[in-house]
C-alpha positions in Angstrom: 37.5 -13.9 0.1 39.6 -15.5 2.8 38.9 -19.1 3.9 35.3 -20.3 3.5 34.0 -21.9 6.7 30.2 -22.0 6.3 28.2 -22.8 3.1 24.4 -22.9 2.5 23.1 -24.8 -0.6 19.5 -23.8 -1.3 16.7 -24.8 -3.6 13.0 -24.0 -3.8 13.5 -20.2 -3.4 10.9 -20.4 -6.2 8.7 -23.4 -5.4 8.0 -24.5 -9.0 11.7 -24.6 -10.0 12.0 -28.3 -9.3 15.7 -29.0 -10.0 16.8 -27.2 -6.9 13.9 -28.6 -4.9 14.8 -32.2 -5.7 18.5 -31.6 -5.3 18.0 -30.4 -1.8 15.5 -33.2 -0.9 18.0 -35.7 -2.3 20.9 -34.3 -0.3 18.9 -34.0 2.9 18.1 -37.7 2.5 21.7 -38.6 1.6 24.0 -36.1 3.3 27.0 -38.4 2.6 26.9 -37.0 -1.0 28.4 -33.7 0.2 29.6 -34.0 3.7 33.1 -35.3 2.7 33.7 -32.8 0.0 34.9 -29.9 2.2 36.5 -31.2 5.4 36.2 -28.7 8.3 33.5 -26.7 6.6 29.9 -26.6 7.8 27.5 -27.2 4.8 23.8 -26.7 5.4 21.0 -27.3 2.9 17.6 -25.6 2.9 14.3 -25.5 1.0 13.8 -21.8 1.0 10.1 -21.4 0.2 8.5 -24.5 1.7 5.0 -23.2 1.2 5.5 -22.6 -2.5 7.2 -26.0 -2.9 4.2 -27.7 -1.5 2.0 -25.7 -3.9 4.4 -26.3 -6.9 4.2 -22.6 -7.8 6.7 -19.7 -7.8 5.5 -18.2 -4.5 2.6 -18.1 -2.1 1.9 -14.3 -1.7 5.0 -12.5 -3.0 8.3 -13.4 -4.6 10.6 -14.7 -1.8 13.7 -13.8 -3.9 12.6 -10.2 -3.8 12.2 -10.1 -0.1 15.7 -9.8 1.3 16.6 -6.1 1.1 17.4 -4.5 4.4 14.2 -2.5 4.0 12.1 -5.7 3.6 13.8 -7.5 6.4 13.1 -4.5 8.7 9.3 -4.6 8.2 7.4 -4.8 11.5 3.9 -5.7 12.2 1.4 -8.5 12.5 -0.2 -10.5 9.8 2.8 -10.2 7.5 2.6 -12.4 4.4 4.3 -15.8 4.4 7.3 -14.8 2.3 8.1 -11.7 4.5 8.1 -13.9 7.6 10.1 -16.7 5.8 12.7 -14.2 4.7 13.1 -13.0 8.3 13.5 -16.6 9.5 16.1 -17.4 6.9 18.0 -14.2 7.6 18.0 -15.0 11.3 19.2 -18.6 10.7 21.8 -18.0 8.0 22.5 -14.2 8.3 22.0 -11.6 9.6 22.5 -9.8 6.4 25.6 -7.7 6.6 29.2 -8.0 7.9 28.1 -10.2 10.8 26.5 -12.9 8.7 27.1 -16.5 9.7 27.3 -17.7 6.1 30.4 -17.3 4.0 29.0 -18.7 0.7 25.4 -19.3 -0.4 24.7 -21.3 -3.6 21.0 -20.9 -4.7 19.7 -23.3 -7.4 17.0 -22.0 -9.8 15.4 -22.9 -13.1 14.6 -20.7 -16.1 12.4 -21.4 -19.1 14.9 -19.5 -21.2 17.7 -21.3 -23.2 20.5 -20.3 -20.8 22.2 -23.6 -20.1 24.1 -23.4 -16.8 24.0 -19.7 -16.0 26.4 -18.7 -13.2 25.2 -15.5 -11.7 27.6 -13.4 -9.6 26.3 -10.4 -7.7 29.8 -9.0 -6.9 33.4 -9.7 -7.9 34.2 -12.0 -5.1 37.6 -13.6 -5.7 36.6 -17.2 -5.0 33.3 -17.0 -7.1 35.2 -15.4 -10.0 38.0 -18.0 -10.1 35.8 -21.0 -9.5 33.1 -19.9 -12.0 35.7 -19.2 -14.7 37.2 -22.6 -14.4 33.8 -24.3 -14.5 32.9 -22.6 -17.8 35.8 -24.8 -19.2 34.4 -28.0 -17.6 30.7 -27.5 -18.5 30.1 -26.7 -22.2 26.8 -24.7 -21.6 28.1 -22.7 -18.6 28.1 -18.9 -19.0 28.8 -16.1 -16.5 26.2 -13.4 -15.9 27.5 -10.6 -13.7 24.6 -8.8 -12.1 26.2 -6.2 -9.8 24.2 -5.6 -6.6 24.5 -3.2 -3.7 24.2 -6.0 -1.1 22.2 -4.0 1.4 19.5 -3.0 -1.0 19.6 -6.2 -3.1 16.4 -8.2 -2.6 17.9 -11.6 -3.4 18.3 -14.5 -0.9 21.9 -15.0 -1.7 22.9 -11.6 -0.5 22.4 -12.5 3.1 25.8 -14.3 2.8 29.2 -12.8 2.4 29.3 -14.1 -1.2 26.8 -15.9 -3.3 26.3 -17.8 -6.5 22.9 -18.0 -8.1 22.6 -20.9 -10.6 19.9 -20.5 -13.3 19.4 -23.8 -15.1 17.5 -24.1 -18.4 15.6 -24.4 -20.5 13.1 -26.2 -18.2 9.4 -25.7 -17.8 8.4 -24.5 -14.4 6.8 -27.2 -12.3 8.6 -30.0 -14.2 11.9 -32.0 -14.0 14.5 -32.8 -16.6 16.8 -35.7 -15.7 19.8 -34.5 -17.8 19.6 -31.0 -16.3 19.2 -32.3 -12.8 22.3 -34.5 -13.1 24.4 -31.8 -14.7 23.3 -29.3 -11.9 24.3 -31.7 -9.2 27.7 -32.2 -10.8 28.1 -28.4 -11.0 27.3 -27.8 -7.3 29.6 -30.7 -6.3 32.4 -29.1 -8.4 31.9 -25.8 -6.6 32.2 -27.5 -3.3 35.4 -29.3 -4.4 36.8 -26.0 -5.5 36.1 -24.5 -2.1 38.4 -27.2 -0.7 41.1 -26.2 -3.1 40.5 -22.5 -2.3 40.9 -23.1 1.4 44.1 -25.1 0.7 45.5 -22.2 -1.3 45.7 -24.3 -4.5 43.0 -22.6 -6.5 44.7 -19.3 -6.2 47.9 -20.7 -7.7 46.3 -21.7 -11.0 46.7 -19.3 -13.9 43.8 -17.0 -14.7 41.1 -18.2 -17.0 40.0 -16.2 -20.0 36.2 -16.0 -19.9 33.3 -14.2 -21.5 31.3 -12.1 -19.0 27.8 -11.0 -19.7 27.1 -8.0 -17.5 23.6 -6.7 -16.7 22.7 -3.7 -18.7 18.9 -3.2 -19.1 15.7 -5.1 -18.8 13.1 -4.4 -21.6 9.3 -5.1 -21.7 7.2 -6.5 -24.5 5.5 -3.9 -26.7 2.1 -3.0 -25.3 -1.0 -1.3 -26.6 -2.9 1.7 -25.1 -4.6 -0.7 -22.6 -1.3 -2.0 -21.4 -1.7 -5.4 -23.0 1.1 -7.2 -24.8 0.8 -6.6 -28.5 3.8 -8.5 -29.8 5.7 -11.7 -29.1 9.4 -12.6 -29.2 10.4 -13.0 -32.8 10.9 -16.6 -34.0 14.4 -15.7 -35.2 15.3 -14.6 -31.7 13.7 -17.3 -29.6 16.3 -19.5 -27.9 19.2 -17.2 -28.9 20.3 -16.3 -25.4 23.9 -15.0 -25.2 23.9 -14.2 -28.9 24.5 -10.7 -30.2 21.4 -8.6 -31.0 22.2 -5.7 -33.3 20.3 -2.7 -34.6 18.1 -3.8 -37.4 17.7 -7.4 -36.1 14.3 -8.9 -35.7 13.1 -8.5 -32.1 9.3 -9.0 -31.8 6.5 -10.0 -34.1 3.0 -8.6 -33.7 -0.1 -10.8 -33.7 -0.9 -9.7 -37.2 2.5 -10.9 -38.5 4.5 -7.6 -38.6 8.1 -7.6 -37.5 9.5 -5.1 -34.9 13.2 -4.5 -35.3 15.8 -3.8 -32.6 16.9 -0.2 -32.5 20.0 0.3 -30.3 19.1 4.0 -29.9 16.2 2.9 -27.7 18.5 1.3 -25.1 21.7 3.2 -25.7 23.8 0.4 -27.2 24.0 -0.7 -30.9 24.8 -4.3 -29.9 23.6 -6.2 -26.8 23.5 -9.8 -25.7 20.0 -10.8 -24.5 19.4 -13.4 -21.8 16.2 -14.6 -20.0 14.5 -14.4 -23.4 10.8 -14.9 -22.9 11.2 -16.2 -19.4 7.8 -17.3 -18.3 8.1 -16.0 -14.8 9.0 -12.5 -16.0 5.7 -11.8 -17.8 4.3 -10.5 -14.4 7.4 -8.4 -14.0 7.0 -6.9 -17.5 10.3 -8.2 -18.7 10.7 -9.8 -22.1 14.4 -10.2 -21.8 17.5 -8.9 -19.9 20.0 -7.1 -22.1 23.7 -7.6 -21.3 27.0 -6.3 -22.5 29.7 -8.8 -23.3 33.4 -8.5 -22.3 36.3 -10.9 -22.4 38.2 -10.9 -19.2 40.8 -13.0 -17.3 39.5 -14.3 -14.0 
């Protein structure tokens, strides 16, 4: 990426993920927190799903963070649901999605119930996002990089209306609640990203040596075991709970049925003998039929 001139910091894309909600409300009340961090750069803040924020739930009618594909944004008609209309409003204000977007960088703050610490999600290998995120894994002990490659036009995520985006998944935190330590750490993280934008625009960040970092790349989502009726018939195994980013190998315990039987991981089922699961037992993913996201781990220099 060349120089960054416009930044959007968003929260409340899911209305019950309160860290981002409260961060944005705080910054809107006290813009002096961020206005001096990046001289010459326009920084805007936004509560993305205002209706869901008021309701303190993930969404009103449909997931706003699955409403930004070019197909969804092109939907015409009357009586469209709130999230479709809101996606179009946000796209008009901060986009439009594609090469003519008004936003260079979008930082979207989320919470997860999974034990993922500070998860830094990159949807493409943007040079600033890579360099800054790698450095921040050295500054923040729980920070990890999740690379989730997306074809930006088809991607449904809010951040992809910008030229580059960072999605921050902060956890573990119960949806609809707040955690003071995580809130403060998240605010420090976002501020550090903005400070690194300043260094990037000055050409100083590019001069630093590359950082060796572990990268967890999206591989495959898997569902819970289900019975003939389609009901979940097993839970995350106690030995796996909270073990996000740790290797899961063939023969390891994966699920436990309600009558106490263990189901083991078989790499043949997914095409990889060892994977690194994240979003383990994420509460919001039950409706999406996802028990965890499997990743492949590499060590790279960014």
